[in-house]
C-alpha positions in Angstrom: 16.0 5.8 6.7 12.5 6.8 7.6 10.2 4.0 8.9 6.6 4.0 7.8 4.1 4.1 10.6 0.4 2.9 10.2 -1.6 5.6 8.6 1.5 7.4 7.2 0.6 7.0 3.6 -2.5 6.6 1.4 -2.3 4.3 -1.6 -4.7 5.2 -4.3 -5.0 5.8 -8.1 -3.8 9.1 -9.2 -6.2 11.3 -11.2 -5.1 12.8 -14.6 -5.2 16.2 -12.8 -2.4 15.0 -10.5 0.3 14.7 -13.2 2.4 17.3 -11.4 2.4 15.2 -8.3 3.6 12.2 -10.3 6.2 14.4 -12.1 7.5 15.7 -8.8 7.9 12.2 -7.4 9.9 11.1 -10.5 12.0 14.2 -10.3 12.9 13.4 -6.6 14.3 10.1 -7.6 18.1 10.2 -7.4 20.3 9.4 -10.4 20.5 5.7 -9.6 16.8 5.3 -8.9 15.9 7.0 -12.2 18.3 4.6 -14.0 16.7 1.6 -12.3 13.1 2.8 -13.1 13.8 3.7 -16.8 16.6 1.2 -17.5 18.9 4.1 -18.5 19.8 7.6 -17.3 17.1 10.2 -17.9 17.1 14.0 -17.7 14.6 16.2 -16.0 13.1 17.1 -19.4 12.4 13.5 -20.2 10.6 13.1 -16.9 8.6 16.3 -17.5 7.4 14.9 -20.9 6.8 11.4 -19.4 4.7 12.6 -16.6 2.6 14.7 -18.9 1.6 11.5 -20.7 0.7 9.8 -17.4 -2.7 8.6 -18.4 -2.4 8.6 -22.2 -4.0 5.6 -23.8 -5.8 4.6 -20.6 -2.7 4.1 -18.4 -3.3 3.7 -14.7 -1.0 5.1 -12.0 -1.3 4.1 -8.4 0.6 6.2 -5.9 1.4 6.2 -2.3 0.8 9.7 -1.0 2.5 10.9 2.3 1.8 14.4 3.5 0.4 15.5 0.2 3.4 14.2 -1.9 3.5 11.1 -4.1 6.4 9.1 -2.7 6.0 5.9 -4.7 4.1 5.0 -7.9 3.2 2.0 -9.9 2.0 2.2 -13.5 -0.1 -0.1 -15.6 0.1 0.4 -19.4 -1.7 -1.6 -22.0 0.3 -3.0 -24.9 -1.5 -2.0 -28.0 -4.6 0.1 -28.5 -7.0 -1.7 -26.2 -6.9 -3.5 -22.9 -6.4 -7.1 -23.9 -4.1 -10.0 -23.5 -0.9 -8.1 -22.4 0.0 -5.1 -20.3 3.2 -3.7 -18.7 3.9 -2.6 -15.1 6.5 -0.3 -13.8 7.4 0.9 -10.3 9.3 3.7 -8.5 9.8 4.2 -4.8 11.7 7.0 -3.3 14.7 5.8 -1.3 13.4 6.8 2.2 10.3 4.6 1.5 12.0 1.4 0.3 12.1 -1.8 2.2 8.8 -1.1 4.0 6.3 -3.0 1.9 5.3 -0.1 -0.3 6.4 -1.8 -3.6 4.5 -5.0 -2.6 1.3 -3.0 -1.9 1.6 -1.2 -5.2 2.3 -4.5 -7.1 -0.9 -6.0 -5.6 -3.0 -3.0 -6.7 -1.5 -3.1 -10.3 -2.1 -6.9 -10.6 -5.7 -6.4 -9.6 -6.2 -3.5 -12.0 -4.7 -5.7 -14.8 -6.9 -8.6 -13.8 -10.1 -6.4 -13.9 -9.2 -5.3 -17.4 -8.9 -8.8 -18.7 -5.1 -8.8 -18.9 -3.8 -12.4 -19.3 -0.1 -11.6 -19.1 1.5 -8.8 -17.1 5.1 -7.9 -18.0 7.6 -6.0 -15.9 11.2 -5.5 -16.8 14.0 -4.3 -14.7 17.8 -4.2 -14.8 19.4 -7.4 -13.6 20.9 -5.5 -10.6 17.4 -4.5 -9.4 17.1 -7.1 -6.7 14.2 -5.3 -4.9 12.0 -5.4 -7.9 12.8 -9.0 -8.6 12.0 -9.9 -4.9 8.6 -8.2 -5.2 7.8 -10.0 -8.5 8.7 -13.3 -6.8 6.2 -12.6 -4.0 3.5 -12.6 -6.8 4.8 -15.8 -8.4 6.3 -14.0 -11.4 8.2 -16.1 -13.8 11.6 -14.4 -14.3 14.0 -14.7 -17.2 17.2 -12.9 -17.8 17.8 -11.3 -21.2 20.7 -9.0 -22.1 21.3 -7.5 -18.7 17.6 -7.2 -17.9 15.1 -9.3 -16.1 11.7 -9.9 -17.6 9.0 -10.9 -15.2 5.7 -12.4 -16.3 2.7 -12.6 -14.1 -0.5 -14.3 -15.1 -3.3 -12.6 -13.2 -6.4 -14.5 -12.1 -9.6 -13.8 -14.0 -11.6 -10.9 -12.7 -14.4 -11.8 -10.3 -17.1 -9.9 -8.3 -14.7 -9.3 -5.4 -11.8 -7.9 -7.4 -14.2 -5.6 -9.3 -16.0 -4.5 -6.2 -12.7 -3.8 -4.3 -11.3 -1.7 -7.1 -14.6 0.2 -7.6 -14.8 1.0 -3.8 -11.2 2.1 -3.7 -11.8 4.3 -6.8 -14.7 6.1 -5.0 -12.6 6.7 -1.9 -9.6 7.8 -4.1 -11.7 10.4 -5.9 -13.1 11.7 -2.6 -9.6 11.9 -1.1 -8.3 13.7 -4.2 -11.1 16.3 -3.9 -10.5 16.8 -0.2 -6.8 17.1 -0.8 -7.3 19.7 -3.5 -9.7 21.6 -1.3 -7.1 21.6 1.5 -4.3 22.8 -0.8 -6.6 25.6 -2.1 -7.4 26.7 1.4 -3.7 26.7 2.4 -2.9 28.8 -0.8 -5.5 31.4 0.0 
């Protein structure tokens, strides 16, 4: 197993133009990791379609990028047409990056994003066997309940405040700059 070192990865929101990076991450998940992420087996074609809709309806994806590749991702999706009372979170971490705090870091970013959008109840669901996801949810004081082979976690984010809004805004500016610099570097390498 690879051990993360300080500075190995960058955690930031993915831009809509980075759908392919998100797709490539999901395609790298092994059969078991895909089943844990989507609660059933999924084919490559499903992932292709899913990644294409990454930011549909205002969805937010936060990724951990290592050496230009998304190696972990957390998604925040609103339930309904507008950001409001409820939203849903989902996570995927490639096997080599598990058990290194990546999921916890992503969960914190997603909770803050939900908080800043006025979400009062954040849901996450996982298969009952997904102990890693349940452990991360517990770190954030999620209320867990078991239903038909799944675990439903509910997190009640604090209300947004100046500090949570400022932190997300600052990270968004840095994320945009890093995405532009990364794109520039990829274009130079391709030339």
